[in-house]
C-alpha positions as semicolon CSV with decimal commas, in nm:
position;residue;x (nm);y (nm);z (nm)
1;M;10,725;13,084;-7,600
2;G;10,497;12,986;-7,316
3;S;10,174;12,903;-7,503
4;I;10,030;12,765;-7,825
5;S;9,761;12,966;-8,013
6;A;9,496;12,799;-8,219
7;E;9,226;12,959;-8,438
8;N;8,927;12,733;-8,385
9;S;8,592;12,806;-8,552
10;K;8,268;12,714;-8,383
11;S;8,077;12,423;-8,523
12;L;7,705;12,361;-8,472
13;M;7,600;11,992;-8,467
14;L;7,244;11,869;-8,449
15;F;7,150;11,533;-8,300
16;S;6,809;11,361;-8,314
17;G;6,664;11,113;-8,074
18;R;6,445;10,833;-8,211
19;A;6,121;10,957;-8,052
20;Y;6,036;11,208;-8,330
21;P;6,319;11,237;-8,588
22;E;6,089;11,423;-8,832
23;L;6,090;11,734;-8,616
24;A;6,466;11,738;-8,585
25;E;6,500;11,696;-8,956
26;E;6,269;11,986;-9,017
27;I;6,462;12,202;-8,765
28;G;6,782;12,102;-8,951
29;R;6,640;12,216;-9,288
30;H;6,574;12,566;-9,140
31;L;6,924;12,574;-8,998
32;G;7,087;12,422;-9,307
33;V;7,240;12,152;-9,093
34;A;7,150;11,774;-9,122
35;P;7,121;11,575;-8,805
36;T;7,444;11,385;-8,736
37;P;7,425;11,019;-8,832
38;T;7,377;10,809;-8,522
39;D;7,380;10,440;-8,443
40;A;7,108;10,374;-8,183
41;Y;6,939;10,051;-8,091
42;S;6,800;9,847;-7,799
43;F;6,942;9,531;-7,653
44;A;6,714;9,232;-7,595
45;N;6,665;9,329;-7,231
46;G;6,561;9,686;-7,319
47;E;6,900;9,861;-7,255
48;L;6,969;10,144;-7,505
49;F;7,293;10,203;-7,700
50;V;7,394;10,522;-7,884
51;R;7,716;10,604;-8,084
52;Y;7,766;10,897;-8,317
53;Q;7,922;10,823;-8,655
54;E;8,118;11,146;-8,666
55;S;8,356;11,324;-8,427
56;V;8,183;11,566;-8,187
57;R;8,499;11,702;-8,033
58;G;8,477;12,076;-7,967
59;S;8,126;12,109;-8,116
60;D;7,828;12,311;-7,996
61;A;7,591;12,016;-7,972
62;F;7,211;12,047;-7,981
63;V;7,021;11,726;-7,892
64;V;6,652;11,725;-8,010
65;Q;6,424;11,485;-7,837
66;S;6,045;11,505;-7,818
67;M;5,918;11,331;-7,500
68;T;5,633;11,127;-7,641
69;A;5,513;10,784;-7,521
70;P;5,689;10,581;-7,390
71;I;5,826;10,884;-7,219
72;N;6,061;10,705;-6,982
73;R;6,237;10,528;-7,267
74;W;6,295;10,849;-7,455
75;M;6,414;11,031;-7,147
76;M;6,671;10,751;-7,088
77;E;6,784;10,769;-7,448
78;T;6,835;11,143;-7,416
79;L;7,048;11,097;-7,104
80;I;7,262;10,838;-7,288
81;M;7,292;11,070;-7,592
82;V;7,412;11,360;-7,366
83;D;7,661;11,126;-7,187
84;A;7,799;11,017;-7,525
85;L;7,849;11,374;-7,628
86;K;8,018;11,461;-7,292
87;R;8,256;11,167;-7,326
88;G;8,319;11,260;-7,689
89;S;8,443;11,603;-7,575
90;A;8,161;11,820;-7,713
91;K;8,231;12,179;-7,594
92;R;7,870;12,267;-7,502
93;I;7,556;12,046;-7,491
94;T;7,212;12,194;-7,530
95;V;6,914;11,962;-7,487
96;V;6,619;12,071;-7,702
97;L;6,299;11,946;-7,538
98;P;5,996;12,076;-7,731
99;F;5,787;11,916;-7,455
100;Y;5,943;11,903;-7,112
101;P;5,883;11,561;-6,942
102;Y;5,704;11,535;-6,602
103;A;5,628;11,911;-6,610
104;R;5,297;11,865;-6,428
105;Q;5,488;11,726;-6,124
106;D;5,639;12,063;-6,043
107;K;5,544;12,081;-5,671
108;K;5,411;11,876;-5,383
109;H;5,042;11,888;-5,338
110;R;5,057;11,651;-5,035
111;G;5,314;11,479;-4,821
112;R;5,541;11,206;-4,957
113;E;5,509;11,319;-5,318
114;P;5,799;11,366;-5,557
115;I;5,884;11,679;-5,750
116;S;5,963;11,491;-6,068
117;A;6,012;11,795;-6,290
118;R;6,312;11,888;-6,070
119;L;6,437;11,528;-6,094
120;M;6,437;11,546;-6,474
121;A;6,646;11,862;-6,458
122;D;6,888;11,704;-6,217
123;L;6,929;11,400;-6,446
124;L;7,003;11,615;-6,744
125;K;7,262;11,823;-6,556
126;T;7,429;11,514;-6,414
127;A;7,442;11,353;-6,758
128;G;7,633;11,656;-6,887
129;A;7,381;11,901;-7,034
130;N;7,493;12,262;-7,016
131;R;7,172;12,425;-7,132
132;I;6,800;12,340;-7,196
133;L;6,579;12,479;-7,467
134;T;6,214;12,404;-7,430
135;V;5,866;12,523;-7,548
136;D;5,573;12,638;-7,327
137;L;5,654;12,494;-6,986
138;H;5,354;12,392;-6,776
139;T;5,472;12,638;-6,513
140;A;5,746;12,889;-6,548
141;Q;5,909;12,795;-6,217
142;I;6,055;12,486;-6,380
143;Q;6,320;12,709;-6,533
144;G;6,472;12,739;-6,187
145;F;6,502;12,364;-6,145
146;F;6,791;12,335;-6,389
147;D;7,135;12,456;-6,273
148;G;7,218;12,642;-6,591
149;P;7,061;12,850;-6,868
150;V;6,703;12,764;-6,971
151;D;6,561;12,911;-7,294
152;H;6,186;12,916;-7,258
153;L;6,021;12,951;-7,597
154;F;5,657;13,049;-7,648
155;A;5,432;12,911;-7,917
156;M;5,172;13,190;-7,870
157;E;5,292;13,398;-8,163
158;T;5,273;13,103;-8,399
159;L;4,917;13,011;-8,278
160;A;4,790;13,363;-8,226
161;S;4,891;13,472;-8,586
162;Y;4,685;13,179;-8,726
163;M;4,387;13,257;-8,504
164;Q;4,392;13,627;-8,579
165;G;4,400;13,564;-8,949
166;K;4,108;13,320;-8,942
167;Y;3,888;13,456;-8,664
168;G;4,008;13,816;-8,620
169;E;3,709;13,972;-8,788
170;R;3,462;13,808;-8,545
171;P;3,404;13,904;-8,174
172;L;3,658;13,702;-7,978
173;T;3,681;13,600;-7,615
174;V;3,997;13,424;-7,486
175;V;3,910;13,151;-7,237
176;A;4,141;12,996;-6,981
177;P;4,024;12,634;-6,910
178;D;4,117;12,676;-6,544
179;S;4,257;12,939;-6,305
180;G;4,615;12,826;-6,363
181;R;4,595;12,933;-6,727
182;V;4,464;13,287;-6,657
183;R;4,805;13,452;-6,684
184;V;4,869;13,283;-7,022
185;A;4,519;13,385;-7,140
186;E;4,592;13,751;-7,038
187;R;4,898;13,745;-7,271
188;W;4,666;13,614;-7,547
189;T;4,419;13,897;-7,497
190;D;4,705;14,147;-7,521
191;R;4,824;13,986;-7,840
192;L;4,477;13,980;-7,989
193;G;4,421;14,353;-7,927
194;G;4,255;14,349;-7,582
195;C;3,957;14,118;-7,641
196;P;3,761;13,999;-7,336
197;L;3,897;13,732;-7,105
198;A;3,694;13,449;-6,947
199;F;3,787;13,137;-6,755
200;I;3,634;12,812;-6,632
201;H;3,616;12,773;-6,252
202;K;3,676;12,408;-6,171
203;T;3,806;12,174;-5,909
204;R;4,028;11,868;-5,953
205;D;4,036;11,555;-5,745
206;P;4,403;11,491;-5,650
207;L;4,335;11,119;-5,607
208;R;4,205;11,084;-5,964
209;P;4,461;11,206;-6,225
210;N;4,335;11,356;-6,561
211;E;3,983;11,403;-6,413
212;V;3,827;11,741;-6,339
213;V;3,504;11,877;-6,209
214;A;3,407;12,195;-6,395
215;N;3,183;12,440;-6,214
216;T;3,099;12,754;-6,405
217;V;3,200;12,999;-6,680
218;V;3,318;13,343;-6,561
219;G;3,324;13,612;-6,825
220;D;3,155;13,739;-7,144
221;V;3,107;13,450;-7,384
222;K;2,758;13,479;-7,526
223;D;2,743;13,507;-7,901
224;R;3,122;13,527;-7,924
225;V;3,394;13,306;-8,072
226;C;3,554;13,155;-7,765
227;L;3,926;13,074;-7,801
228;V;4,022;12,819;-7,535
229;V;4,401;12,828;-7,479
230;D;4,607;12,571;-7,295
231;D;4,969;12,442;-7,294
232;M;4,873;12,083;-7,357
233;I;4,591;11,841;-7,446
234;D;4,640;11,501;-7,269
235;T;4,321;11,302;-7,236
236;G;4,112;11,599;-7,344
237;G;3,898;11,606;-7,037
238;T;3,967;11,970;-6,936
239;I;3,931;12,114;-7,289
240;C;3,622;11,916;-7,385
241;R;3,434;12,000;-7,066
242;A;3,525;12,360;-7,108
243;A;3,385;12,353;-7,471
244;E;3,065;12,197;-7,349
245;M;3,020;12,463;-7,079
246;L;3,094;12,743;-7,326
247;A;2,834;12,605;-7,573
248;D;2,580;12,581;-7,301
249;A;2,661;12,945;-7,201
250;G;2,572;13,062;-7,553
251;A;2,911;13,084;-7,731
252;A;2,872;13,131;-8,105
253;D;3,176;12,906;-8,172
254;V;3,439;12,729;-7,964
255;V;3,807;12,707;-8,096
256;V;4,090;12,538;-7,913
257;A;4,454;12,641;-7,925
258;A;4,716;12,426;-7,747
259;T;5,095;12,383;-7,784
260;H;5,143;12,013;-7,698
261;P;4,920;11,748;-7,857
262;I;4,979;11,460;-7,616
263;F;4,653;11,299;-7,713
264;S;4,641;11,011;-7,466
265;E;4,340;10,789;-7,492
266;P;4,052;10,878;-7,508
267;A;4,147;11,232;-7,620
268;L;4,073;11,186;-7,991
269;E;3,731;11,037;-7,925
270;R;3,648;11,320;-7,682
271;L;3,774;11,592;-7,920
272;A;3,574;11,452;-8,208
273;A;3,254;11,458;-8,007
274;A;3,324;11,801;-7,846
275;P;3,132;12,113;-7,960
276;T;3,445;12,263;-8,116
277;S;3,483;12,383;-8,473
278;E;3,863;12,360;-8,479
279;V;4,151;12,237;-8,264
280;V;4,485;12,405;-8,338
281;V;4,814;12,258;-8,207
282;T;5,181;12,266;-8,289
283;N;5,405;11,978;-8,387
284;T;5,610;11,963;-8,061
285;L;5,495;11,601;-8,032
286;P;5,412;11,344;-8,302
287;L;5,044;11,275;-8,353
288;P;4,914;10,920;-8,275
289;P;4,889;10,702;-8,586
290;G;4,573;10,750;-8,777
291;T;4,483;11,083;-8,615
292;D;4,206;11,241;-8,828
293;L;3,951;11,458;-8,647
294;G;3,841;11,652;-8,948
295;K;3,897;11,972;-8,748
296;L;4,260;11,941;-8,641
297;T;4,517;12,196;-8,763
298;V;4,886;12,144;-8,685
299;L;5,125;12,439;-8,707
300;S;5,505;12,387;-8,726
301;I;5,715;12,491;-8,432
302;A;6,039;12,408;-8,620
303;P;6,111;12,766;-8,750
304;L;6,093;12,904;-8,394
305;I;6,318;12,636;-8,247
306;A;6,564;12,672;-8,539
307;Q;6,584;13,046;-8,484
308;A;6,644;12,999;-8,112
309;I;6,912;12,751;-8,174
310;R;7,083;12,992;-8,416
311;E;7,065;13,265;-8,150
312;V;7,220;13,037;-7,887
313;F;7,496;12,920;-8,124
314;T;7,587;13,281;-8,218
315;D;7,561;13,407;-7,861
316;G;7,264;13,619;-7,961
317;S;6,947;13,695;-7,768
318;V;6,668;13,446;-7,743
319;T;6,458;13,693;-7,541
320;T;6,431;13,926;-7,837
321;L;6,222;13,662;-8,024
322;F;5,938;13,726;-7,779
323;G;5,964;14,091;-7,702
324;G;6,133;14,037;-7,367
325;L;5,893;13,765;-7,239
326;S;6,142;13,482;-7,223
């Protein structure tokens, strides 16, 4: 006999980074799998240590890490977690990044600039990641930065279902806060039954990050509920200036829908003062302590991520979750 046969069954193991364990636990509840117990701590000089309390040999491993502040620390922890899985002989390692780090640095605007989004992909691949699963990339081209499969999930259905249920009886206009979001806004108009599309024409100073100069509203917004859609809210400058311009243009109401609530200072202060009736986000990132706008709605992305993980584990189709968009 020249070979040995073995009947091995696949095993799904879920691992949580320390940035946002609540999301990993919620994903685990939808999957029926608890995150694997992990020893993780920092040395006095800031170095990180990770060790799994159970064997990972031959497993289909899914590492969930939400890249919140301090983002560099959690990125390093993720790389160490992946390395530990590789050296522990995990069969396949999928890194689940609800929010992809450095996604806004996806191209060179001027000479001598990095393409940091590509660097993140290279680091994950070098550490041992076989696959990436992420939600609403800042630009779709980032999928091509990673040398392996990338499952790009969309939060639009989660957000749009809520919006349609609450505002669907009123005249709606979907608004892109800048020209870069027009393609995403077009998908929203299709999802909401072909309502009008508008966008804010603006310019951005490349020497002053997070600051924009908004110019004018293009589209039919007067006496309509304006739904401003974006992938993220960082300092809130783009969204709040768009809301102010829409209110000045005669919008009956301004509602914001965004996937990633980064909420860097002074976002909460700006959003509280902005002429918006509601800000709807998902829980891809943890909210800053004490967040209470009085008009903030948080929808869970965990069911979608859990469903995608199940499809990956069973060698199913993630694309079918989005009607072929992914």
